[in-house]
N, C-alpha and C positions, 0 to 999 in steps of 0.2 A: 375699613371695615365694609363688608359687601352686605346692600339690603337686598333678605331674605324673604320680603312681601311678595305676594303672591300681584303681576304683573296683569293689566287688563291692558286687552289683548287693541292694536292700535285700533281706530277705527277709521272708512273709511271718507276723505272730502264729502262734503255734504251734497246729498243728491246722489249719491254712488251706491251703491252697496255690495260686500263683499260676494260672491259667490260662492258655497261650497263645492266641491271637486265635483264633477256630476259622474255617475258612472253608467262605463257604456249602455243604450238601450238598444232593445232591438229596430231596425229600423224602419219596422210599422208603427215604434212612437214617435220619431223622431217629428219633431218639427216642422221637415220640409216633405214628411210623407204626408202629417194631418194637413199643409196648406193645400194638399192632391187630391185631384176627383175621386173618385170613389175607386177602389178595385177596376180592372180593365175586362170583368170578367162578364158583369153586365151590356156595361159596352158592346163587345164581343157577341151577346144573346141580341142584344137592338140591332146591330148592325146585319147579323146573321136572319134575320127575320125581313129587314129591311129588303136584304138582297134575294129573299126566299119572294119575297111580293112581287119584286118587278120581276122575276124572271116568272112568275105563275103567272100576272101579267101580260109579257113582250111574248111569253111560249102559247097564250091560250089568244091572244094577237093572231102571232103568227096563223097559227090551224084557222081560224072564222076565216082569216083575209084567202088562204090559199080555198079553203071552201067555196067559201060565197063572192070572192073578190070582196078590192079594198073598200069599194062604193058605199055594199049590202051592208054592212057588218055599224054597229052602230055601239059610239065607247057602253051606253048601259050595256051592250048586248056577251063587251069584255069581262064587265065587272063582273059579272052577272056570272063568270063561265068561269073565270077565277075566284069566285066564291069571297070578292068586296065589293066596297062602297063605289061610286061615279069617284066622288071627295079623292077618295083615296090613289085611284087609280090619276087625277092629276093632282095630287100632294107628288108623286114618282115621276110623273111625264106629264109637264102643266105642255107642254107639244101640245097634247093630244094625243090621237092617230096615228100619224107620222112618224110622233117623239116614239112610240112603240118600237117600232123596228129601226130607228135610225137615233138615238139620245147620246148622241159619241160627240158632240158639239169642243164640247174639253177639252176631250181626250187628242181627239183630231188637230187639235190646233198646237198641243203641247206636243204631236207628235211629231208633227208637220216640223217643226223648232228645230227637236231632238233630232231629228235626222240632218239639218243641217248643218247644227252645233257640234255633234259628232259623228260624223260622216268618217271613216278613216284617215286616214297619213297619203296624202298625196291624190286624193276623191275628189272630182271638183262638183260642186255646187248641183250643177244639173244630172251629174248620174247621182249622187245621191239621191234627191229627187225621185229621179225614174227607178232604183232601186224601190223606194219608199211606197212608189203607185204596184207596183208589184206584184205588193203582197196585199193592197185593198181592193176590197168589194172585188170585181166582174175579174179581176186585173190577179185574184191567186191563184195559187197552183194548184193543184188537189185540192179545193175543199172539201171540210167534211160536209155530208149531208145538209146538215144546218144550217150551214152559212149560203151552202151553194142555192136553195131551197128562198134563205131571204133577200140573196144579193139578185135572184130572178124578178121576184118579187118586185126589186125596186126600177128596175130596168123596164118592168113590165107595166106598172105601174105608174102616171103621170103625174096626179101629187105626191109619190115619194120620190122619184126623179124629181118634182121641180123643189122639194125639201133637201132632198138629196146635194140639190147644187148649189143651195142656200149655209147652208152650214160649211162646203167648201170654200167660198166666193165670200163668207162669213171669216175665217180664219188672210184674208188678203191681204190687212194692216201688219199682220203679228208677224207672216213668213217677206212680206220687201224690208218690214226690219231686220228681220235676222239677217238676211242677203245682201243689207246696207253694212249690218255690223261687220261680216266675214269678210268680207270685200274690203272693207275699209273705205267705198265710198261717197260721196255727198248724199246726205241722206232726202235733197230735195230730187233728186234726179229721178225724173218719169222712166226714163228705160228696165229698172228694177220692179218699181211697179207695173208696167205691163206686164215685165215680166211674171212677175206673183202672180196676174190679173189668169194667162193664159193654161198658167202652171194647172191655177184652181178650176179654169172651166175644163181640164182635159178627163177629169175621173165623167163627167156627163158627154164630151163628145165622142171621148173613143171606148165609153162603156156599154154604148148600144149598137155598137156596129159588130155583125157578125164573128170577126174575131177580135176579143177586144184587146189581145198582148199582144198579137200585131200590130192594129189602131194605134197603141200608146207607144211603141220604137217609131213607130212613121214619127209620134209626133212631136216626141222626142229629137228624131235627126232631124228634125225641123229648127227646133228650141237653138242647138246647139250649133245650128251653121248662122243663124240672128242671134247669138250668144256666145261664140266660139272662145271668149276670156274667161268665159261661167261654166 
C-alpha cells in the first residue's frame, strides 16, 4: 500500500544549509563586485587631477627656469606660479627642483630593460641600446618645441646634468642584470657591468657635444669593438 502522507524534505547534514536556487543577479550586485573597490570613475578623476597638478608644476618650473635660470628660482616660487602649496610640490616631486624637469627614473629603467628584452629578432643588444638612446634627450630627432627646450635646459645647467647622470647610473644594476639574462653569461662577469656603466655614461658624455647624434654614434662604434659579440 502506498503511503500518501506528505513527506518532509530531506535535511542537509548538520552544519550545512541547503541554498535555494539563486536567480541571476546584475553584475554590480554579485559578491565579486561587492568585494571590488568603488567604480573606477572617481579614481580616474583623482588620477586626472594629480596629472594636471604635476603638469602645472612642471610647466611652471620650465617657464621660470628658462626666464630666470635654474639657480635663481625657488620651489616656493614654482608652487606659487602653479597655484599650489610647497608641500604639494614635494608630494609630487620628492626630488625637488631637478625632478620637476627630470622625474622619470622608474620609467627610464623600465624602458632600458624593455629595449634589451624586446629587441627585434636578429638585433644585437648594443644595437638595441643604441637605437633606444637615439630617442632620448638631446639625441632625439625632430623633437617638439617643449622637449627641445627641456633638453637644452638640462645640457646647459650643471645641476640638471648631474641629476640626469645620476638617474642613468641608477639603472646600472638593472641593465647589467638583463644583459646577463639575455646572454646567459655568469652573473659575476665584470665585463657586463663595465659595459652597462659605459652605456649609461654615454648620455652625459655625448649629450654635451656640439653634434650629440654623431657623438652617440662614435661611442657605440667603440663599444662594438670592445664587445663584438654583443
